[in-house]
C-alpha positions in Angstrom: -21.5 20.5 11.5 -22.2 19.3 8.0 -21.9 15.7 6.7 -18.9 16.7 4.5 -15.5 15.2 5.0 -13.8 16.2 8.2 -11.1 18.3 6.6 -13.7 20.7 5.1 -15.0 21.9 8.5 -12.3 24.6 9.0 -13.1 26.0 5.5 -16.8 25.9 6.1 -16.4 27.8 9.4 -14.1 30.4 7.8 -11.2 29.3 10.0 -9.0 28.5 7.0 -9.0 30.1 3.6 -8.2 28.1 0.4 -4.8 28.8 -1.2 -4.0 29.2 -4.9 -2.6 25.6 -4.9 -2.9 22.6 -2.6 -0.9 19.4 -2.0 -3.0 16.5 -0.8 -1.1 13.5 0.6 -2.7 10.1 0.8 -6.5 10.7 0.2 -8.5 7.5 0.1 -10.9 9.1 -2.5 -11.9 12.5 -3.9 -13.2 13.4 -0.4 -14.6 16.8 -1.4 -11.5 18.1 -3.2 -13.3 19.0 -6.4 -14.2 22.4 -4.8 -10.5 23.4 -4.7 -8.3 24.8 -7.4 -4.8 23.5 -8.5 -4.9 20.3 -6.4 -1.9 18.0 -6.7 -2.5 14.6 -5.1 0.3 12.3 -3.8 -1.0 8.8 -3.8 1.1 5.7 -4.3 -1.6 3.0 -4.0 -2.4 2.1 -7.6 -6.2 1.6 -7.5 -6.8 4.8 -5.6 -4.3 6.8 -7.8 -6.0 5.6 -11.0 -9.4 6.4 -9.6 -8.4 9.9 -8.7 -6.7 10.4 -12.1 -10.0 9.3 -13.7 -11.8 11.9 -11.6 -9.6 14.6 -13.2 -7.0 15.2 -10.5 -3.2 15.5 -11.1 -1.8 12.5 -9.2 1.8 11.7 -8.5 3.4 8.8 -6.5 5.8 11.3 -5.0 4.9 15.0 -5.4 7.5 17.7 -5.7 7.4 21.5 -5.8 5.9 24.2 -3.6 2.3 24.7 -2.7 0.1 27.3 -1.1 -1.2 24.8 1.5 -1.2 21.1 2.2 -3.5 18.4 3.6 -2.0 15.2 5.1 -4.3 12.2 5.4 -3.1 9.6 7.9 -2.1 6.1 7.2 -1.7 3.3 9.8 2.1 3.8 10.1 3.1 6.5 12.6 6.6 7.0 11.1 5.1 7.4 7.6 2.7 10.0 9.0 5.4 12.0 10.7 7.5 12.0 7.6 4.5 13.1 5.5 3.8 16.0 7.9 7.4 17.0 7.8 7.5 16.9 4.0 4.2 18.8 3.6 5.4 21.5 6.0 8.7 21.9 4.0 6.8 22.1 0.7 4.1 24.5 1.8 4.1 28.3 2.1 0.9 28.5 4.1 -1.3 26.2 6.2 -0.7 22.5 6.8 -3.9 20.5 7.7 -3.7 16.9 9.2 -6.7 14.8 8.9 -7.2 11.4 10.6 -9.2 9.0 12.8 -8.4 8.1 16.3 -7.6 4.5 15.1 -5.0 6.0 12.8 -3.2 7.7 15.7 -4.3 11.3 15.2 -4.0 12.0 19.0 -0.3 11.1 19.2 0.5 13.1 16.1 -1.4 16.1 17.4 0.7 15.9 20.6 3.9 15.6 18.6 3.2 18.7 16.4 2.0 20.7 19.4 5.5 20.4 20.9 6.8 22.2 17.9 4.3 24.9 16.9 0.9 26.3 17.6 -2.0 24.1 16.5 -5.8 24.5 16.0 -8.0 21.5 16.3 -11.6 20.4 15.5 -13.2 17.0 16.1 -15.7 15.0 14.0 -16.6 11.4 13.4 -14.2 9.6 15.7 -11.3 11.7 14.5 -9.8 15.1 14.3 -8.5 17.7 11.8 -5.8 20.0 13.1 -3.8 22.7 11.3 -0.8 25.0 11.7 1.3 27.5 9.8 4.1 25.6 8.0 7.1 25.4 10.2 10.3 23.3 10.2 9.8 19.8 11.6 12.4 17.6 13.2 14.9 16.1 10.8 14.4 12.7 12.4 10.8 12.7 11.3 11.9 12.9 7.6 14.6 10.3 8.2 12.3 7.8 9.8 10.2 7.7 6.6 13.1 7.0 4.3 14.0 3.6 2.9 16.5 1.6 5.0 17.6 -1.9 5.6 15.4 -3.9 8.0 16.6 -6.6 10.4 16.7 -9.1 7.5 18.8 -6.8 5.4 16.1 -5.9 2.9 15.3 -2.3 2.0 11.9 -1.2 3.2 10.1 1.9 4.6 7.3 2.6 7.1 3.9 2.0 5.6 4.8 -1.2 3.7 3.4 -4.5 4.8 5.6 -6.0 7.5 8.4 -3.5 6.8 10.4 -4.3 9.9 10.8 -8.1 9.3 9.7 -11.0 7.2 6.1 -11.9 8.1 5.2 -15.3 9.3 3.1 -16.2 6.3 5.9 -15.5 3.8 8.4 -17.4 6.0 6.0 -20.4 6.0 5.7 -20.3 2.2 9.4 -19.8 1.4 10.6 -23.4 1.8 8.1 -24.5 -0.8 9.5 -22.2 -3.5 12.7 -24.1 -4.2 13.1 -25.5 -7.7 10.6 -23.3 -9.4 10.9 -23.3 -13.2 9.9 -21.1 -16.1 8.0 -17.8 -15.8 6.9 -17.0 -12.2 4.6 -14.2 -11.0 4.4 -12.9 -7.4 1.0 -11.3 -6.8 1.1 -8.6 -4.1 4.9 -8.8 -4.0 5.5 -6.0 -1.5 9.2 -5.2 -1.0 10.3 -8.4 -2.7 11.4 -10.9 0.0 9.2 -13.8 -1.2 10.3 -13.3 -4.9 13.9 -13.3 -3.8 13.4 -16.7 -2.1 11.7 -18.1 -5.3 14.4 -16.8 -7.7 16.2 -20.1 -8.3 18.4 -21.0 -11.3 15.6 -22.5 -13.4 13.4 -19.4 -13.2 13.4 -17.8 -16.7 11.5 -14.6 -15.7 10.1 -13.3 -12.4 7.4 -10.6 -12.5 6.4 -8.8 -9.3 3.0 -7.2 -9.3 2.5 -4.7 -6.4 -0.1 -1.9 -5.9 2.0 0.2 -3.5 4.5 2.3 -5.5 7.0 2.8 -2.7 7.1 -1.0 -2.2 7.8 -1.5 -5.9 10.8 1.0 -5.6 12.1 -1.0 -2.6 11.7 -4.3 -4.4 13.8 -2.9 -7.2 16.6 -2.2 -4.7 16.2 -5.7 -3.2 16.1 -7.6 -6.5 18.7 -6.6 -9.1 18.7 -9.9 -11.1 18.1 -9.1 -14.8 15.5 -11.8 -14.9 13.2 -9.8 -12.6 10.5 -7.3 -13.9 8.4 -5.0 -11.8 4.8 -4.0 -12.3 3.1 -1.2 -10.3 -0.5 -2.6 -10.8 -3.8 -3.6 -9.3 -3.8 -7.4 -9.1 -7.6 -7.4 -9.2 -7.6 -5.7 -12.6 -4.6 -7.1 -14.5 -4.8 -7.1 -18.4 -4.3 -10.4 -20.3 -0.7 -11.3 -20.8 1.8 -14.0 -21.6 0.9 -16.9 -19.2 3.0 -18.0 -16.3 4.1 -21.5 -15.1 3.9 -20.6 -11.4 2.2 -17.9 -9.4 3.2 -17.3 -5.8 1.3 -15.1 -3.4 0.9 -13.9 0.2 -2.2 -11.8 -0.6 -3.2 -8.9 1.6 -6.3 -9.6 3.7 -7.3 -6.1 4.5 -6.9 -2.5 3.4 -8.6 -1.1 6.5 -8.5 -2.5 10.0 -11.1 -5.2 9.3 -10.5 -8.4 7.4 -11.5 -8.3 3.7 -11.4 -11.8 2.3 -12.7 -10.5 -1.0 -9.2 -9.3 -1.7 -7.7 -12.8 -1.5 -10.6 -14.2 -3.5 -9.7 -11.7 -6.2 -6.0 -12.7 -6.1 -7.0 -16.4 -6.6 -9.1 -15.5 -9.7 -6.3 -13.3 -11.0 -3.8 -16.2 -10.5 -6.1 -18.6 -12.4 -6.2 -16.2 -15.3 -2.5 -15.7 -15.4 -1.4 -19.4 -15.3 -0.8 -21.8 -18.1 -3.3 -24.8 -18.4 -1.1 -26.9 -16.1 0.3 -24.0 -14.1 0.5 -23.9 -10.3 -0.5 -21.4 -7.6 1.4 -21.5 -4.3 -0.4 -19.3 -1.7 -0.3 -18.7 2.0 -3.3 -17.2 3.8 -4.4 -16.4 7.3 -6.0 -19.5 8.8 -9.4 -17.9 9.5 -10.0 -16.8 6.0 -12.2 -19.1 4.0 -10.5 -19.5 0.6 -11.0 -23.2 0.1 -14.2 -23.0 -1.9 -12.8 -20.3 -4.1 -9.7 -22.3 -4.8 -11.8 -25.4 -5.6 -13.9 -23.3 -8.0 -10.9 -21.9 -9.8 -8.6 -24.9 -10.0 -9.0 -28.6 -10.8 -6.6 -29.7 -8.0 -6.2 -28.1 -4.6 -4.0 -29.3 -1.8 -3.4 -27.9 1.7 0.4 -28.3 2.1 0.6 -27.1 5.7 -1.5 -25.5 8.5 -0.3 -23.7 11.6 -2.0 -21.8 14.3 -1.9 -18.7 12.2 -1.7 -19.7 8.5 -2.7 -22.1 5.8 -0.5 -23.0 2.8 -2.1 -24.1 -0.4 -1.0 -25.5 -3.8 -3.6 -25.2 -6.5 -2.9 -26.4 -10.1 -4.6 -26.7 -13.5 -6.9 -23.6 -13.5 -10.4 -24.1 -14.8 -11.2 -22.2 -18.0 
């Protein structure tokens, strides 16, 4: 087998023929797609979507239409993957390919699809690609991927961070958000729970910055106050804008399965750039992530407000210029 991306193997071996058009759901990068014609990419994660647009692909946060074939790349959420497989099969006139690693649950998805239709499988690089002729998938697969109220009454969907309930870090930060005043930004706002807790009577404007498009759409349903604005954006590459009095954040600490403290470091620098000279950052982080030095380098005053077995809560003020 070649060193090409896993999904190319069936094409290289002549087991699958390219179609006149192709829907590709959730690719992490261009992954060898430049050799195909009429590719439409569905990708709601802002940095990846913009990179793919820059590479010349047609990109949508939610694709529509009919396609000659489809390729579904797995995420870490099984319900989201099942919904994507069902959607791809309903939108496709030909073959549906599913590509993923063992750690993304490719085995369980393969078993699920095998119960419905005939499947062909190839393995490579700790994962599999399997394919089948488009066939109706269970209605509950589609339903499971739709937005719905979670146990806390907020609208979410599988694939969003902590979609089932409020995460412990946000819950720890929330009591410290009472009485905020002026313009407030929430970096990595997700489906909007933290912003909802911070939206007191003295907040003039609340801006939610979030990279996952579907989470932005959920946040719009959860926060209908006219003072709230929503930005689908990459926090690590925000343009200069009107400064804020307060920034709140529960930054993501990974995009894969391993910790990536560089993301939180980038959020801290972004907050420092967004704030007024005497502005404040209120931030919660996983306890094991070493953000203290970055905070001290970016702000004149840093205080740890609270520490638990799992989290650290910081207040940083007066960003250095």
